[in-house]
C-alpha positions as YAML, in Angstrom:
chain: A
units: angstrom
residues:
- id: 1
  name: UNK
  ca: [63.75, 11.20, -10.10]
- id: 2
  name: UNK
  ca: [67.07, 11.41, -11.99]
- id: 3
  name: UNK
  ca: [65.68, 9.65, -15.06]
- id: 4
  name: UNK
  ca: [62.54, 11.83, -15.06]
- id: 5
  name: UNK
  ca: [64.76, 14.92, -15.16]
- id: 6
  name: UNK
  ca: [67.07, 13.36, -17.74]
- id: 7
  name: UNK
  ca: [64.14, 12.49, -20.02]
- id: 8
  name: UNK
  ca: [62.82, 16.03, -19.70]
- id: 9
  name: UNK
  ca: [66.23, 17.28, -20.86]
- id: 10
  name: UNK
  ca: [66.22, 14.70, -23.67]
- id: 11
  name: UNK
  ca: [62.72, 15.35, -25.06]
- id: 12
  name: UNK
  ca: [61.89, 18.92, -24.08]
- id: 13
  name: UNK
  ca: [65.09, 20.87, -23.42]
- id: 14
  name: UNK
  ca: [67.64, 19.46, -25.89]
- id: 15
  name: UNK
  ca: [64.98, 17.97, -28.25]
- id: 16
  name: UNK
  ca: [67.32, 15.19, -29.31]
- id: 17
  name: UNK
  ca: [67.01, 13.85, -32.87]
- id: 18
  name: UNK
  ca: [68.50, 10.42, -33.55]
- id: 19
  name: UNK
  ca: [69.67, 8.79, -36.80]
- id: 20
  name: UNK
  ca: [71.00, 5.33, -37.53]
- id: 21
  name: UNK
  ca: [69.33, 3.39, -34.72]
- id: 22
  name: UNK
  ca: [69.19, 0.43, -37.12]
- id: 23
  name: UNK
  ca: [73.00, 0.22, -36.85]
- id: 24
  name: UNK
  ca: [72.78, -0.77, -33.18]
- id: 25
  name: UNK
  ca: [72.83, -4.51, -32.48]
- id: 26
  name: UNK
  ca: [69.84, -5.83, -30.56]
- id: 27
  name: UNK
  ca: [71.95, -8.43, -28.74]
- id: 28
  name: UNK
  ca: [75.58, -9.13, -27.94]
- id: 29
  name: UNK
  ca: [78.51, -6.89, -27.05]
- id: 30
  name: UNK
  ca: [79.17, -3.60, -28.80]
- id: 31
  name: UNK
  ca: [81.47, -0.65, -28.20]
- id: 32
  name: UNK
  ca: [80.14, 2.83, -28.96]
- id: 33
  name: UNK
  ca: [82.85, 5.44, -29.69]
- id: 34
  name: UNK
  ca: [81.61, 9.05, -29.64]
- id: 35
  name: UNK
  ca: [82.97, 12.57, -29.74]
- id: 36
  name: UNK
  ca: [82.96, 14.30, -26.35]
- id: 37
  name: UNK
  ca: [81.85, 17.67, -25.01]
- id: 38
  name: UNK
  ca: [79.45, 19.26, -22.55]
- id: 39
  name: UNK
  ca: [81.82, 20.62, -19.90]
- id: 40
  name: UNK
  ca: [82.62, 18.55, -16.80]
- id: 41
  name: UNK
  ca: [79.00, 17.34, -16.54]
- id: 42
  name: UNK
  ca: [78.34, 14.25, -18.66]
- id: 43
  name: UNK
  ca: [75.39, 15.54, -20.69]
- id: 44
  name: UNK
  ca: [76.53, 13.58, -23.74]
- id: 45
  name: UNK
  ca: [76.86, 10.34, -21.77]
- id: 46
  name: UNK
  ca: [73.31, 10.68, -20.47]
- id: 47
  name: UNK
  ca: [71.85, 11.68, -23.85]
- id: 48
  name: UNK
  ca: [73.71, 8.82, -25.55]
- id: 49
  name: UNK
  ca: [72.34, 6.28, -23.08]
- id: 50
  name: UNK
  ca: [68.82, 7.71, -23.32]
- id: 51
  name: UNK
  ca: [68.87, 7.71, -27.13]
- id: 52
  name: UNK
  ca: [69.39, 3.95, -27.05]
- id: 53
  name: UNK
  ca: [66.73, 3.38, -24.39]
- id: 54
  name: UNK
  ca: [64.19, 5.66, -26.05]
- id: 55
  name: UNK
  ca: [64.71, 5.07, -29.76]
- id: 56
  name: UNK
  ca: [65.61, 1.39, -30.25]
- id: 57
  name: UNK
  ca: [62.63, -0.89, -31.04]
- id: 58
  name: UNK
  ca: [64.00, -3.22, -28.36]
- id: 59
  name: UNK
  ca: [65.62, -0.88, -25.79]
- id: 60
  name: UNK
  ca: [69.08, -1.70, -24.48]
- id: 61
  name: UNK
  ca: [71.10, -0.23, -21.65]
- id: 62
  name: UNK
  ca: [74.43, 1.32, -22.63]
- id: 63
  name: UNK
  ca: [77.05, 1.43, -19.88]
- id: 64
  name: UNK
  ca: [79.03, 4.62, -20.48]
- id: 65
  name: UNK
  ca: [82.58, 4.83, -19.16]
- id: 66
  name: UNK
  ca: [83.80, 7.81, -17.12]
- id: 67
  name: UNK
  ca: [87.10, 8.90, -15.61]
- id: 68
  name: UNK
  ca: [88.06, 9.13, -11.95]
- id: 69
  name: UNK
  ca: [86.23, 12.44, -11.52]
- id: 70
  name: UNK
  ca: [83.04, 10.34, -11.23]
- id: 71
  name: UNK
  ca: [84.63, 7.48, -9.33]
- id: 72
  name: UNK
  ca: [86.94, 8.99, -6.68]
- id: 73
  name: UNK
  ca: [84.19, 9.99, -4.26]
- id: 74
  name: UNK
  ca: [82.31, 7.09, -2.59]
- id: 75
  name: UNK
  ca: [78.95, 8.89, -2.78]
- id: 76
  name: UNK
  ca: [79.37, 10.14, -6.34]
- id: 77
  name: UNK
  ca: [80.78, 6.84, -7.61]
- id: 78
  name: UNK
  ca: [77.86, 4.92, -6.10]
- id: 79
  name: UNK
  ca: [75.36, 7.24, -7.80]
- id: 80
  name: UNK
  ca: [77.29, 7.11, -11.08]
- id: 81
  name: UNK
  ca: [77.14, 3.31, -11.16]
- id: 82
  name: UNK
  ca: [73.49, 3.28, -10.08]
- id: 83
  name: UNK
  ca: [72.55, 5.25, -13.20]
- id: 84
  name: UNK
  ca: [74.57, 2.92, -15.44]
- id: 85
  name: UNK
  ca: [78.03, 4.52, -15.54]
- id: 86
  name: UNK
  ca: [81.21, 2.51, -15.25]
- id: 87
  name: UNK
  ca: [84.84, 3.37, -14.48]
- id: 88
  name: UNK
  ca: [87.03, 3.84, -17.55]
- id: 89
  name: UNK
  ca: [89.32, 0.84, -17.08]
- id: 90
  name: UNK
  ca: [90.15, -2.14, -19.25]
- id: 91
  name: UNK
  ca: [89.08, -4.54, -16.51]
- id: 92
  name: UNK
  ca: [85.61, -3.00, -16.27]
- id: 93
  name: UNK
  ca: [85.23, -2.87, -20.06]
- id: 94
  name: UNK
  ca: [86.30, -6.52, -20.36]
- id: 95
  name: UNK
  ca: [83.82, -7.55, -17.65]
- id: 96
  name: UNK
  ca: [80.93, -5.89, -19.49]
- id: 97
  name: UNK
  ca: [81.83, -6.94, -23.03]
- id: 98
  name: UNK
  ca: [82.35, -10.54, -21.97]
- id: 99
  name: UNK
  ca: [78.77, -10.51, -20.67]
- id: 100
  name: UNK
  ca: [77.30, -9.09, -23.87]
- id: 101
  name: UNK
  ca: [76.79, -5.49, -22.75]
- id: 102
  name: UNK
  ca: [76.87, -2.34, -24.86]
- id: 103
  name: UNK
  ca: [79.66, -0.04, -23.67]
- id: 104
  name: UNK
  ca: [80.06, 3.66, -24.51]
- id: 105
  name: UNK
  ca: [83.45, 5.39, -24.60]
- id: 106
  name: UNK
  ca: [84.70, 8.90, -25.34]
- id: 107
  name: UNK
  ca: [88.21, 8.31, -26.74]
- id: 108
  name: UNK
  ca: [89.12, 12.03, -26.68]
- id: 109
  name: UNK
  ca: [89.08, 11.97, -22.87]
- id: 110
  name: UNK
  ca: [89.18, 15.12, -20.75]
- id: 111
  name: UNK
  ca: [90.85, 17.11, -23.55]
- id: 112
  name: UNK
  ca: [87.51, 17.28, -25.35]
- id: 113
  name: UNK
  ca: [85.54, 19.26, -22.76]
- id: 114
  name: UNK
  ca: [88.49, 21.51, -21.90]
- id: 115
  name: UNK
  ca: [88.88, 22.93, -25.40]
- id: 116
  name: UNK
  ca: [87.75, 26.53, -26.07]
- id: 117
  name: UNK
  ca: [84.56, 27.18, -28.02]
- id: 118
  name: UNK
  ca: [86.61, 28.20, -31.06]
- id: 119
  name: UNK
  ca: [87.53, 24.51, -31.40]
- id: 120
  name: UNK
  ca: [83.99, 23.17, -30.96]
- id: 121
  name: UNK
  ca: [83.39, 19.92, -32.88]
- id: 122
  name: UNK
  ca: [87.07, 19.60, -33.80]
- id: 123
  name: UNK
  ca: [87.54, 15.99, -32.75]
- id: 124
  name: UNK
  ca: [90.72, 15.59, -30.69]
- id: 125
  name: UNK
  ca: [93.21, 12.75, -30.99]
- id: 126
  name: UNK
  ca: [91.85, 9.36, -29.92]
- id: 127
  name: UNK
  ca: [94.90, 8.22, -27.96]
- id: 128
  name: UNK
  ca: [96.61, 4.91, -28.65]
- id: 129
  name: UNK
  ca: [93.62, 2.96, -29.88]
- id: 130
  name: UNK
  ca: [92.90, 1.10, -26.67]
- id: 131
  name: UNK
  ca: [89.17, 0.95, -27.32]
- id: 132
  name: UNK
  ca: [89.69, -0.66, -30.74]
- id: 133
  name: UNK
  ca: [92.04, -3.24, -29.25]
- id: 134
  name: UNK
  ca: [89.48, -3.97, -26.52]
- id: 135
  name: UNK
  ca: [86.77, -4.48, -29.13]
- id: 136
  name: UNK
  ca: [89.01, -6.89, -31.05]
- id: 137
  name: UNK
  ca: [89.86, -8.92, -27.96]
- id: 138
  name: UNK
  ca: [86.21, -9.37, -27.05]
- id: 139
  name: UNK
  ca: [84.81, -9.77, -30.58]
- id: 140
  name: UNK
  ca: [82.67, -6.64, -30.33]
- id: 141
  name: UNK
  ca: [81.83, -4.30, -33.21]
- id: 142
  name: UNK
  ca: [82.80, -0.64, -32.87]
- id: 143
  name: UNK
  ca: [79.93, 1.72, -33.63]
- id: 144
  name: UNK
  ca: [81.12, 5.30, -34.26]
- id: 145
  name: UNK
  ca: [78.75, 7.97, -32.93]
- id: 146
  name: UNK
  ca: [78.61, 11.62, -33.99]
- id: 147
  name: UNK
  ca: [76.97, 13.96, -31.45]
- id: 148
  name: UNK
  ca: [76.02, 17.57, -32.25]
- id: 149
  name: UNK
  ca: [74.95, 19.72, -29.33]
- id: 150
  name: UNK
  ca: [77.34, 18.74, -26.57]
- id: 151
  name: UNK
  ca: [80.04, 21.29, -27.47]
- id: 152
  name: UNK
  ca: [77.57, 24.20, -27.24]
- id: 153
  name: UNK
  ca: [75.86, 23.46, -23.92]
- id: 154
  name: UNK
  ca: [78.55, 25.28, -21.91]
- id: 155
  name: UNK
  ca: [80.82, 27.27, -24.28]
- id: 156
  name: UNK
  ca: [84.34, 27.39, -22.81]
- id: 157
  name: UNK
  ca: [86.06, 30.78, -22.80]
- id: 158
  name: UNK
  ca: [89.55, 29.51, -21.93]
- id: 159
  name: UNK
  ca: [91.37, 26.85, -19.90]
- id: 160
  name: UNK
  ca: [93.30, 27.56, -16.70]
- id: 161
  name: UNK
  ca: [96.25, 25.55, -15.35]
- id: 162
  name: UNK
  ca: [96.05, 27.52, -12.08]
- id: 163
  name: UNK
  ca: [92.51, 26.26, -11.43]
- id: 164
  name: UNK
  ca: [93.67, 22.72, -12.15]
- id: 165
  name: UNK
  ca: [96.47, 23.03, -9.57]
- id: 166
  name: UNK
  ca: [93.98, 24.27, -6.98]
- id: 167
  name: UNK
  ca: [91.67, 21.32, -7.69]
- id: 168
  name: UNK
  ca: [94.56, 18.87, -7.32]
- id: 169
  name: UNK
  ca: [95.42, 20.40, -3.93]
- id: 170
  name: UNK
  ca: [91.87, 19.76, -2.73]
- id: 171
  name: UNK
  ca: [91.33, 16.51, -4.66]
- id: 172
  name: UNK
  ca: [94.76, 14.89, -5.25]
- id: 173
  name: UNK
  ca: [93.37, 11.90, -7.15]
- id: 174
  name: UNK
  ca: [92.37, 14.11, -10.07]
- id: 175
  name: UNK
  ca: [94.82, 14.21, -12.98]
- id: 176
  name: UNK
  ca: [93.45, 17.20, -14.88]
- id: 177
  name: UNK
  ca: [96.12, 19.56, -16.19]
- id: 178
  name: UNK
  ca: [93.72, 22.36, -17.16]
- id: 179
  name: UNK
  ca: [90.20, 23.37, -16.17]
- id: 180
  name: UNK
  ca: [87.97, 25.27, -18.56]
- id: 181
  name: UNK
  ca: [86.19, 28.47, -17.56]
- id: 182
  name: UNK
  ca: [82.70, 28.48, -19.04]
- id: 183
  name: UNK
  ca: [80.47, 31.26, -20.26]
- id: 184
  name: UNK
  ca: [77.31, 30.07, -18.46]
- id: 185
  name: UNK
  ca: [76.27, 28.00, -15.45]
- id: 186
  name: UNK
  ca: [72.88, 26.91, -16.81]
- id: 187
  name: UNK
  ca: [73.09, 24.67, -19.91]
- id: 188
  name: UNK
  ca: [71.94, 26.35, -23.11]
- id: 189
  name: UNK
  ca: [68.83, 24.82, -24.78]
- id: 190
  name: UNK
  ca: [70.74, 23.58, -27.83]
- id: 191
  name: UNK
  ca: [68.97, 21.21, -30.22]
- id: 192
  name: UNK
  ca: [70.93, 17.93, -30.27]
- id: 193
  name: UNK
  ca: [71.46, 15.37, -33.03]
- id: 194
  name: UNK
  ca: [72.96, 11.93, -32.48]
- id: 195
  name: UNK
  ca: [74.00, 9.81, -35.47]
- id: 196
  name: UNK
  ca: [74.93, 6.13, -35.07]
- id: 197
  name: UNK
  ca: [77.18, 5.06, -37.94]
- id: 198
  name: UNK
  ca: [77.55, 1.61, -39.45]
- id: 199
  name: UNK
  ca: [79.29, -0.90, -37.17]
- id: 200
  name: UNK
  ca: [82.94, -1.73, -37.81]
- id: 201
  name: UNK
  ca: [83.31, -5.45, -37.27]
- id: 202
  name: UNK
  ca: [86.48, -6.86, -35.65]
- id: 203
  name: UNK
  ca: [89.05, -8.16, -38.10]
- id: 204
  name: UNK
  ca: [91.02, -10.23, -35.56]
- id: 205
  name: UNK
  ca: [88.29, -11.25, -33.13]
- id: 206
  name: UNK
  ca: [89.54, -12.77, -29.90]
- id: 207
  name: UNK
  ca: [93.19, -11.84, -30.43]
- id: 208
  name: UNK
  ca: [95.65, -9.07, -29.56]
- id: 209
  name: UNK
  ca: [95.99, -7.31, -32.93]
- id: 210
  name: UNK
  ca: [98.98, -5.42, -34.30]
- id: 211
  name: UNK
  ca: [99.31, -2.06, -32.45]
- id: 212
  name: UNK
  ca: [100.11, -0.10, -35.62]
- id: 213
  name: UNK
  ca: [97.05, -1.48, -37.36]
- id: 214
  name: UNK
  ca: [94.92, -0.51, -34.36]
- id: 215
  name: UNK
  ca: [96.31, 3.03, -34.45]
- id: 216
  name: UNK
  ca: [95.39, 3.30, -38.12]
- id: 217
  name: UNK
  ca: [91.87, 1.99, -37.49]
- id: 218
  name: UNK
  ca: [91.48, 4.38, -34.55]
- id: 219
  name: UNK
  ca: [92.43, 7.36, -36.68]
- id: 220
  name: UNK
  ca: [90.05, 6.18, -39.38]
- id: 221
  name: UNK
  ca: [87.20, 6.12, -36.84]
- id: 222
  name: UNK
  ca: [88.14, 9.61, -35.63]
- id: 223
  name: UNK
  ca: [88.09, 10.95, -39.18]
- id: 224
  name: UNK
  ca: [84.76, 9.26, -39.88]
- id: 225
  name: UNK
  ca: [83.17, 10.91, -36.85]
- id: 226
  name: UNK
  ca: [84.69, 14.27, -37.85]
- id: 227
  name: UNK
  ca: [83.29, 13.98, -41.39]
- id: 228
  name: UNK
  ca: [79.82, 13.25, -40.06]
- id: 229
  name: UNK
  ca: [79.96, 16.11, -37.55]
- id: 230
  name: UNK
  ca: [80.93, 18.51, -40.35]
- id: 231
  name: UNK
  ca: [78.05, 17.23, -42.49]
- id: 232
  name: UNK
  ca: [75.52, 17.41, -39.64]
- id: 233
  name: UNK
  ca: [76.55, 20.97, -38.77]
- id: 234
  name: UNK
  ca: [76.23, 22.03, -42.41]
- id: 235
  name: UNK
  ca: [72.73, 20.56, -42.59]
- id: 236
  name: UNK
  ca: [71.59, 22.09, -39.31]
- id: 237
  name: UNK
  ca: [69.66, 25.33, -39.29]
- id: 238
  name: UNK
  ca: [69.44, 27.21, -36.01]
- id: 239
  name: UNK
  ca: [71.24, 25.66, -33.05]
- id: 240
  name: UNK
  ca: [68.33, 26.54, -30.75]
...
């Protein structure tokens, strides 16, 4: 039932358009690095996974990583893994890449879906480059992904630290510092575009590379995604 609903959202509601499917490897490990949005619900994770299943000539399953918000509850974590999600940890990523899986990550983390609508599609900092280091260790190409649509599904009015403190009182395992207050409860029928960019092959496959070099490569990937988002938004007509 979940996938029937998800495919309805993909084809009919968000009307997802996909570019660059030819950049996805048909076999072997790969790490997809995408910009993040869509409020606390992982619309972009589901649309990313479905774009690979629906558009590749030989469909593959992408295992998208999520934070503890999807893994702290036994019931929710079981459902999250049943639909292909995986906990955002190096051990889980290593397990999947070593077995030739395609893994999706959102390097901006929770900061991305907490930002106000005025900062929509402004790609946040990508952290310390852990995903690039992981790709190097496991000889996996990094495929940057630019996603238009996710930042407009639930426009955020502002972020509240008070709400975050209340959530931590009820759910102490959560580490959120702010929680966004959104304009709407029902997702807006925004037309989505997903662009897979050319793979970036590892330069030190199977090794622990220099941390400074990984930071530079991480920032280069962030800028590449930002450039493509800017271009895609300029080419887009109506968002609906």
